[in-house]
C-alpha positions as CSV (number, residue, x, y, z in Angstrom):
1,M,31.2,15.9,-8.9
2,K,31.8,14.6,-12.4
3,T,32.7,16.8,-15.3
4,H,32.8,16.6,-19.1
5,W,35.5,14.8,-20.9
6,I,36.9,17.1,-23.6
7,N,40.3,16.6,-25.7
8,G,41.4,14.0,-23.2
9,E,40.7,15.9,-20.0
10,F,38.0,16.5,-17.4
11,V,36.5,19.8,-17.8
12,E,34.0,21.7,-15.9
13,S,31.2,23.6,-17.5
14,A,31.8,27.2,-18.5
15,S,28.6,28.1,-16.4
16,R,29.8,26.1,-13.4
17,E,26.3,24.7,-13.2
18,T,25.7,21.1,-12.2
19,F,22.7,18.8,-11.8
20,P,22.1,15.8,-9.7
21,V,21.9,12.0,-10.8
22,I,19.2,10.2,-8.8
23,N,19.3,6.4,-7.9
24,P,15.8,5.3,-9.0
25,A,15.8,2.5,-6.4
26,T,16.4,4.8,-3.4
27,E,15.7,8.4,-4.7
28,E,19.1,9.3,-3.2
29,V,21.6,11.5,-5.1
30,V,24.3,9.3,-6.6
31,D,26.5,12.3,-7.6
32,H,26.4,15.8,-9.3
33,V,27.5,16.3,-12.9
34,A,28.5,19.3,-14.9
35,R,25.6,20.7,-16.9
36,G,26.7,21.4,-20.5
37,H,25.6,24.3,-22.7
38,A,26.6,25.5,-26.1
39,T,29.9,27.0,-25.0
40,D,30.9,23.5,-23.6
41,V,29.5,21.9,-26.9
42,D,31.7,24.2,-29.0
43,R,34.9,23.3,-27.1
44,A,34.1,19.5,-27.5
45,V,33.2,19.7,-31.2
46,D,36.4,21.9,-31.9
47,A,38.5,19.1,-30.2
48,A,36.8,16.5,-32.2
49,Y,37.2,18.4,-35.5
50,T,40.8,19.0,-35.0
51,A,41.5,15.2,-34.0
52,Q,39.6,14.0,-37.0
53,R,42.1,15.6,-39.4
54,D,44.6,13.0,-38.4
55,W,42.5,10.1,-37.1
56,K,41.0,9.6,-40.5
57,F,44.4,8.7,-41.9
58,V,45.3,6.2,-39.1
59,P,45.7,2.8,-40.6
60,G,42.9,0.3,-39.9
61,I,45.2,-2.1,-38.0
62,E,46.2,0.8,-35.7
63,K,42.6,1.8,-35.1
64,A,41.8,-1.9,-34.4
65,E,44.4,-2.2,-31.8
66,R,43.2,1.1,-30.0
67,M,39.6,-0.4,-30.0
68,H,40.7,-3.8,-28.6
69,E,42.7,-1.9,-25.9
70,F,39.5,0.0,-25.0
71,A,37.6,-3.3,-24.8
72,R,40.4,-4.8,-22.6
73,R,40.4,-1.8,-20.2
74,L,36.5,-2.0,-19.9
75,R,36.5,-5.7,-19.2
76,D,39.1,-5.1,-16.3
77,R,36.7,-2.7,-14.7
78,K,33.5,-4.6,-15.5
79,E,32.1,-4.9,-12.1
80,E,32.7,-1.4,-11.1
81,I,31.1,-0.1,-14.2
82,A,28.1,-2.6,-13.9
83,I,27.5,-1.4,-10.2
84,L,27.5,2.3,-11.4
85,L,25.1,1.5,-14.1
86,T,22.8,-0.2,-11.7
87,R,22.9,2.8,-9.2
88,E,22.0,5.3,-11.8
89,G,19.7,3.3,-14.1
90,G,18.0,0.7,-12.0
91,K,18.4,-2.4,-14.1
92,P,19.4,-5.5,-12.0
93,L,23.2,-5.9,-11.6
94,I,23.2,-9.1,-13.7
95,E,21.8,-7.2,-16.7
96,N,24.3,-4.5,-16.3
97,Q,27.1,-7.0,-16.1
98,D,25.9,-8.3,-19.5
99,E,25.6,-4.8,-20.9
100,V,29.2,-4.0,-20.1
101,E,30.4,-7.2,-21.8
102,W,28.3,-6.5,-24.8
103,V,29.9,-3.0,-25.0
104,A,33.3,-4.6,-25.1
105,A,32.3,-7.1,-27.6
106,C,30.9,-4.4,-30.0
107,F,34.3,-2.5,-29.9
108,D,36.1,-5.8,-30.5
109,Y,33.7,-6.5,-33.5
110,Y,34.2,-3.1,-35.2
111,A,37.8,-3.3,-34.6
112,E,38.1,-6.1,-37.0
113,I,35.5,-5.4,-39.7
114,G,36.5,-1.8,-39.6
115,R,39.7,-2.7,-41.4
116,D,38.2,-5.4,-43.6
117,Y,37.5,-3.2,-46.8
118,K,37.3,0.4,-47.7
119,G,35.6,0.3,-51.1
120,K,35.5,-1.8,-54.3
121,V,36.7,-1.9,-57.8
122,I,33.8,-1.5,-60.4
123,A,33.8,-2.2,-64.2
124,P,34.9,0.7,-66.3
125,V,32.9,1.9,-69.5
126,F,36.0,2.5,-71.7
127,R,39.5,1.1,-72.3
128,H,42.6,1.9,-70.2
129,Q,40.4,3.2,-67.4
130,L,40.0,2.1,-63.7
131,N,36.9,2.9,-61.6
132,F,36.7,2.3,-57.9
133,T,34.9,3.5,-54.7
134,V,36.4,4.7,-51.5
135,K,34.5,4.9,-48.3
136,E,35.4,7.9,-46.2
137,P,34.4,9.2,-42.7
138,Y,31.9,12.1,-42.4
139,G,34.0,14.0,-39.8
140,V,32.5,14.8,-36.4
141,V,29.6,12.6,-35.3
142,A,27.2,13.6,-32.5
143,C,26.1,10.5,-30.6
144,I,23.0,11.2,-28.5
145,V,22.2,8.3,-26.2
146,P,19.2,7.3,-24.2
147,W,19.0,6.1,-20.4
148,N,17.8,2.6,-20.9
149,Y,21.0,1.0,-22.2
150,P,23.4,4.0,-22.0
151,L,26.6,2.1,-22.6
152,L,25.3,-0.4,-25.2
153,L,23.4,2.0,-27.4
154,M,26.6,4.4,-27.1
155,S,28.9,1.7,-28.3
156,W,26.7,0.7,-31.3
157,K,27.3,4.5,-32.5
158,V,30.8,5.1,-31.2
159,A,32.5,1.9,-32.1
160,A,31.4,2.0,-35.8
161,A,32.0,5.8,-36.1
162,V,35.6,5.8,-34.8
163,A,36.4,2.6,-36.7
164,S,35.2,4.4,-39.8
165,G,37.7,7.3,-39.2
166,N,35.2,9.8,-37.6
167,T,35.6,11.4,-34.1
168,V,32.7,11.7,-31.8
169,V,31.0,13.8,-29.1
170,I,28.7,11.8,-26.9
171,K,25.8,13.3,-25.2
172,P,24.5,10.7,-22.7
173,S,21.0,11.1,-21.1
174,E,20.7,13.4,-18.0
175,Y,19.4,10.3,-16.1
176,T,22.5,8.1,-16.8
177,P,25.6,10.3,-17.5
178,L,27.9,8.7,-14.8
179,S,28.5,5.3,-16.4
180,T,29.5,7.0,-19.7
181,L,31.8,9.5,-18.0
182,A,33.3,6.6,-16.0
183,L,34.6,5.3,-19.4
184,A,36.6,8.4,-20.0
185,E,40.0,7.0,-18.8
186,M,39.4,4.0,-20.9
187,F,38.9,6.2,-23.9
188,E,42.4,7.3,-23.4
189,A,43.2,4.2,-25.6
190,F,42.3,6.7,-28.5
191,P,44.4,9.9,-29.3
192,R,43.1,13.1,-27.6
193,G,39.9,14.4,-29.0
194,V,38.8,11.3,-30.8
195,V,36.1,10.7,-28.1
196,N,34.5,13.5,-26.2
197,I,31.6,13.5,-23.7
198,I,29.3,16.3,-22.8
199,A,26.8,15.9,-20.0
200,G,23.5,17.9,-19.9
201,F,20.0,18.2,-21.1
202,G,18.5,17.9,-24.6
203,P,17.3,21.6,-25.0
204,E,20.8,22.8,-23.9
205,A,23.6,20.5,-24.8
206,G,21.7,18.2,-27.3
207,E,20.3,21.0,-29.4
208,A,23.5,22.8,-29.6
209,L,25.3,19.7,-30.6
210,V,22.7,19.0,-33.4
211,K,23.0,22.5,-34.6
212,H,26.7,22.8,-34.5
213,P,28.2,23.7,-38.1
214,R,31.1,21.4,-37.6
215,V,28.9,18.2,-36.7
216,S,28.6,16.4,-40.0
217,K,26.5,13.3,-38.8
218,I,24.0,12.8,-36.0
219,A,23.2,9.3,-34.5
220,F,20.2,9.5,-32.0
221,T,18.3,6.9,-30.1
222,G,15.2,8.0,-28.4
223,G,11.4,8.7,-28.9
224,V,9.7,9.6,-32.0
225,D,8.9,13.3,-30.9
226,S,12.5,14.0,-30.1
227,G,13.6,12.3,-33.4
228,R,11.3,14.5,-35.4
229,K,12.8,17.6,-33.8
230,I,16.3,16.5,-34.5
231,A,15.3,15.6,-38.1
232,V,13.9,19.0,-38.6
233,L,17.1,20.6,-37.2
234,A,19.4,18.4,-39.2
235,A,17.4,19.0,-42.5
236,E,17.9,22.7,-42.1
237,Q,21.7,22.0,-42.6
238,L,21.2,18.9,-44.8
239,K,23.1,16.9,-42.2
240,K,23.6,13.1,-42.3
241,L,21.2,11.4,-39.8
242,S,20.5,8.1,-38.3
243,L,17.5,7.6,-36.0
244,E,16.5,4.6,-33.9
245,L,13.1,5.6,-32.3
246,S,10.1,4.2,-30.7
247,G,8.7,0.7,-31.1
248,N,5.4,-1.0,-30.5
249,D,6.6,-4.6,-31.1
250,P,4.2,-7.5,-31.4
251,L,4.7,-11.0,-30.2
252,I,2.8,-13.9,-31.7
253,V,2.2,-17.3,-29.9
254,C,1.0,-20.2,-32.0
255,D,-0.6,-23.3,-30.8
256,D,2.1,-25.7,-31.7
257,V,4.8,-24.8,-29.2
258,D,5.6,-25.7,-25.6
259,L,3.7,-23.1,-23.7
260,D,5.9,-23.0,-20.6
261,V,8.8,-22.0,-22.9
262,A,6.7,-19.4,-24.8
263,V,5.4,-18.0,-21.5
264,R,8.9,-17.6,-20.0
265,G,10.2,-16.0,-23.3
266,A,7.1,-13.6,-23.5
267,V,7.3,-12.6,-19.9
268,W,11.1,-11.8,-20.2
269,A,10.5,-10.0,-23.5
270,C,7.7,-7.8,-21.8
271,Y,9.4,-7.0,-18.5
272,L,13.1,-6.9,-19.3
273,N,14.3,-3.7,-17.7
274,M,10.7,-3.0,-16.5
275,G,9.6,-2.9,-20.1
276,Q,11.9,0.1,-20.9
277,V,13.4,-1.5,-23.8
278,C,12.7,-0.2,-27.4
279,T,12.1,-3.8,-28.6
280,S,10.0,-4.8,-25.7
281,A,7.0,-7.0,-26.5
282,E,4.1,-4.6,-26.1
283,R,1.4,-6.5,-27.7
284,I,0.8,-10.3,-27.5
285,Y,-1.4,-12.2,-29.8
286,V,-2.1,-15.9,-28.8
287,F,-4.1,-18.4,-30.8
288,Q,-7.6,-18.9,-29.3
289,S,-7.0,-22.6,-28.8
290,V,-4.3,-22.1,-26.3
291,A,-5.1,-18.5,-25.1
292,G,-6.6,-19.6,-21.8
293,K,-3.8,-21.8,-20.8
294,F,-1.1,-19.3,-22.0
295,I,-2.8,-16.4,-20.0
296,E,-3.1,-18.4,-16.9
297,R,0.6,-19.6,-17.0
298,F,1.6,-16.0,-17.9
299,V,-0.1,-14.7,-14.7
300,D,1.3,-17.2,-12.6
301,F,4.9,-16.8,-13.9
302,T,4.6,-13.1,-13.7
303,K,3.6,-13.3,-10.1
304,S,6.8,-15.4,-9.3
305,L,9.1,-12.4,-10.4
306,R,11.2,-10.9,-7.7
307,I,11.2,-7.1,-7.6
308,G,13.4,-5.1,-5.4
309,N,16.8,-3.4,-4.9
310,P,18.5,-4.1,-8.2
311,L,21.9,-4.4,-6.3
312,G,20.4,-7.0,-4.0
313,P,20.7,-10.7,-4.6
314,D,17.9,-12.8,-6.2
315,V,16.2,-9.9,-7.9
316,D,14.5,-10.0,-11.3
317,L,13.1,-6.5,-11.7
318,G,14.3,-3.2,-10.4
319,P,12.7,0.1,-10.4
320,M,11.6,2.2,-13.4
321,I,14.0,5.2,-14.3
322,S,11.9,8.1,-12.8
323,Q,8.8,9.1,-11.2
324,A,7.7,10.8,-14.4
325,Q,8.3,7.7,-16.4
326,R,6.2,5.6,-13.9
327,K,3.4,8.3,-14.1
328,K,3.2,7.9,-17.9
329,V,2.6,4.1,-17.5
330,E,0.1,4.7,-14.8
331,V,-1.9,7.1,-17.1
332,K,-1.6,4.7,-20.1
333,L,-2.9,1.8,-18.0
334,E,-5.9,4.0,-16.7
335,R,-6.9,4.9,-20.2
336,A,-6.8,1.3,-21.3
337,L,-9.0,0.2,-18.4
338,Q,-11.4,3.1,-19.1
339,A,-11.6,1.9,-22.7
340,G,-12.6,-1.6,-21.6
341,A,-9.5,-3.6,-20.9
342,R,-9.4,-5.9,-18.0
343,L,-6.7,-6.1,-15.3
344,L,-5.5,-9.4,-14.5
345,E,-2.3,-8.8,-12.4
346,G,-0.3,-5.8,-11.1
347,G,-1.2,-2.2,-11.9
348,K,0.2,-0.6,-8.7
349,I,3.2,0.5,-6.7
350,P,4.3,-2.6,-4.7
351,P,3.2,-1.9,-1.1
352,H,6.5,-2.9,0.4
353,L,8.6,-0.6,-2.0
354,K,7.3,2.9,-1.2
355,Q,10.9,4.4,-1.8
356,G,12.0,4.3,-5.3
357,F,10.3,4.3,-8.6
358,Y,8.9,0.7,-8.5
359,Y,5.9,-0.6,-10.3
360,E,4.4,-4.1,-10.4
361,P,4.6,-6.0,-13.7
362,T,1.1,-5.7,-15.1
363,I,-1.1,-7.9,-17.3
364,I,-4.4,-6.8,-19.1
365,T,-6.8,-8.6,-21.5
366,D,-10.0,-7.7,-23.5
367,V,-7.8,-5.3,-25.5
368,N,-8.3,-4.2,-29.2
369,H,-6.6,-2.0,-31.7
370,T,-9.0,1.0,-31.0
371,M,-7.0,1.3,-27.6
372,E,-4.0,3.6,-27.4
373,I,-2.1,1.0,-25.5
374,M,-2.2,-1.3,-28.6
375,R,-1.1,1.4,-31.0
376,S,1.7,3.4,-29.3
377,E,4.7,2.7,-27.2
378,T,4.3,2.3,-23.6
379,F,7.9,1.7,-22.6
380,G,6.8,0.2,-19.2
381,P,5.9,-3.1,-17.6
382,I,2.4,-3.7,-19.1
383,A,1.5,-6.8,-21.1
384,P,-1.6,-6.6,-23.1
385,I,-2.7,-10.1,-24.3
386,M,-5.2,-10.6,-27.2
387,P,-6.5,-14.0,-28.4
388,V,-6.6,-14.4,-32.3
389,K,-8.3,-17.0,-34.5
390,G,-5.0,-18.0,-36.3
391,I,-2.0,-17.0,-38.1
392,E,-3.6,-14.7,-40.6
393,E,-5.4,-12.7,-38.0
394,A,-2.2,-12.6,-35.8
395,V,-0.1,-11.3,-38.6
396,K,-2.6,-8.7,-39.9
397,L,-2.9,-7.3,-36.4
398,A,0.9,-7.5,-35.8
399,D,1.5,-5.3,-38.8
400,D,-1.3,-3.0,-37.8
401,S,1.0,-0.3,-36.5
402,D,2.7,3.0,-37.4
403,Y,5.9,1.4,-35.9
404,G,8.3,-1.3,-37.2
405,L,11.3,-1.8,-34.9
406,G,11.0,-5.4,-34.0
407,A,8.5,-8.4,-34.0
408,S,8.6,-12.0,-32.6
409,I,6.9,-15.3,-33.1
410,Y,6.9,-18.6,-31.1
411,T,6.0,-21.5,-33.4
412,N,7.5,-24.9,-34.7
413,N,5.6,-24.4,-38.0
414,M,8.0,-23.0,-40.6
415,E,5.2,-21.8,-42.9
416,Y,3.9,-19.8,-39.9
417,A,7.1,-18.4,-39.2
418,L,8.0,-17.3,-42.7
419,Y,4.6,-16.1,-43.5
420,A,4.8,-13.7,-40.5
421,M,8.4,-12.8,-41.3
422,E,7.2,-11.9,-44.9
423,N,4.2,-9.9,-43.9
424,V,5.1,-8.0,-40.7
425,R,7.2,-4.8,-41.5
426,A,9.9,-4.6,-38.8
427,G,13.7,-4.1,-38.8
428,T,14.2,-7.3,-36.8
429,F,12.1,-10.4,-36.8
430,W,12.8,-12.9,-34.1
431,I,11.7,-16.5,-34.3
432,N,11.6,-18.4,-31.0
433,D,14.2,-16.1,-29.3
434,P,12.9,-12.5,-28.7
435,L,15.1,-9.6,-28.2
436,T,18.5,-11.2,-28.8
437,D,20.9,-8.9,-30.7
438,N,24.0,-10.0,-32.8
439,D,26.8,-7.6,-33.5
440,A,27.0,-8.7,-37.0
441,G,23.2,-8.2,-37.7
442,P,21.9,-4.8,-38.6
443,F,19.5,-3.2,-36.0
444,G,17.0,-0.4,-36.8
445,G,13.4,0.3,-37.6
446,M,11.0,0.7,-40.4
447,R,8.2,3.3,-40.7
448,L,8.1,5.5,-37.6
449,S,10.6,3.5,-35.9
450,G,13.6,5.2,-37.5
451,L,16.2,5.8,-40.4
452,N,19.3,3.8,-41.3
453,R,20.8,0.9,-39.3
454,E,23.3,0.3,-36.5
455,L,25.4,-2.9,-36.0
456,G,26.8,-5.1,-38.7
457,A,28.4,-4.0,-41.9
458,E,25.4,-1.9,-42.5
459,G,26.2,-0.1,-39.3
460,L,29.7,0.7,-40.3
461,D,28.6,2.1,-43.7
462,N,26.1,4.2,-41.7
463,F,29.1,6.3,-40.8
464,R,30.8,6.4,-44.1
465,D,30.4,8.4,-47.2
466,V,31.1,7.0,-50.6
467,K,33.5,8.6,-53.2
468,H,33.6,7.3,-56.8
469,V,37.1,7.6,-58.3
470,H,37.5,7.5,-62.1
471,L,41.0,7.1,-63.4
472,D,42.2,6.9,-67.1
473,Y,45.8,6.0,-67.2
474,K,46.3,7.0,-70.7
475,V,46.3,10.8,-71.3
476,E,44.7,11.5,-74.7
477,A,42.1,13.6,-76.3
478,K,38.7,12.1,-76.4
479,S,36.7,11.5,-79.5
480,Y,33.4,13.0,-77.9
481,W,35.0,16.4,-76.8
482,Y,34.5,19.7,-78.8
483,P,34.2,20.3,-81.7
484,Y,31.4,17.8,-82.1
485,K,31.3,15.6,-85.2
486,W,27.7,15.3,-86.1
487,R,26.7,11.9,-87.2
């Protein structure tokens, strides 16, 4: 059984309750984990609150070395952590090996930029005065992390938060707490209480963490509905908040590109982690002049994808995270077909994979924007493909959404690329390379897709408050004080 990590120690839940973590590929129990409640959250937040009193004053160069040390320890155990990620989350091992490296790289990145600057000097309004700003930590940050990239999305929050002088309490998803808890001993690179981990469920541990009076900032990645609930709870205490929420990302394919390249990129963007990616390509718009060829090649390449045990060799796709998530995708597909969409490929459980939460990568056409599948997040392996007349129609449809997390285009035409970039509202716009992240580039959404940004310098400032300092180095009475001299 795995337990919480509080103040540098493994701690059982006060209730002694546990819950099982299920391998989505085999439906077997991987391990049992302590189930956190408000009492456990209190203990973790108190530890973080106490540690932050000193951590905020630790010099940047020392913070940086501790962050680099964490990254070194993680890389030393890369294979072990990647296997655990695969067992509890279902992504193919090769993808989880990448995820572990990305986490280490994120800590290395914030180790350096976290000590780069702490404010700026600004021009004064009078003589013998000095004005400057100081960027300060908020205090204790609640980091609530989803199951699809449990370590990567944790690192985007935790690395920036601790580099800024905050301390953190991490609440991983109940589906994937094991890999986060496996990092506990690596978090010993930091002083006790700087990083704490509480396992459990949203209505119990998560809500208690959001409501806790000593939590100053909440960083959440997840669905819009959960984000709204957290926003309401945060608003009651006027807490600082960052939300990275649902997406319904478009991908445009123009008629001037190598279709074989565009097909492979689009298939990968649709089905990476079985479509369980917030920036998955969930709507594909293809110029009519090449739509037939594109769809034919898209179907052929999708048929070649190898689905099976994610720990096995030569596997492209593993299972979905749970039976409940798979059921949501099945219902979404059925509604689209009832509304007139046409199924070209997939749409069922693979006959040779009855054990586990597998689902075939699916392709549909004859879709339009009256259909739910084109207007809300699917978070599963369904690729709706819609022919369009040209770039203006493609861009209009791509921007016809309540969401705005990411968007992609394949084109060699710079005018097409920049026209789409300027007219599609999305936090990230990819040109000829969908879904690639950059630690130095801010990540987050517009419209319903979220508030604030992670990664980059913007991600660092997301965890810092600003203080303006006004200094007059000459002590003298001011002419504008009482009594007033009327002009």
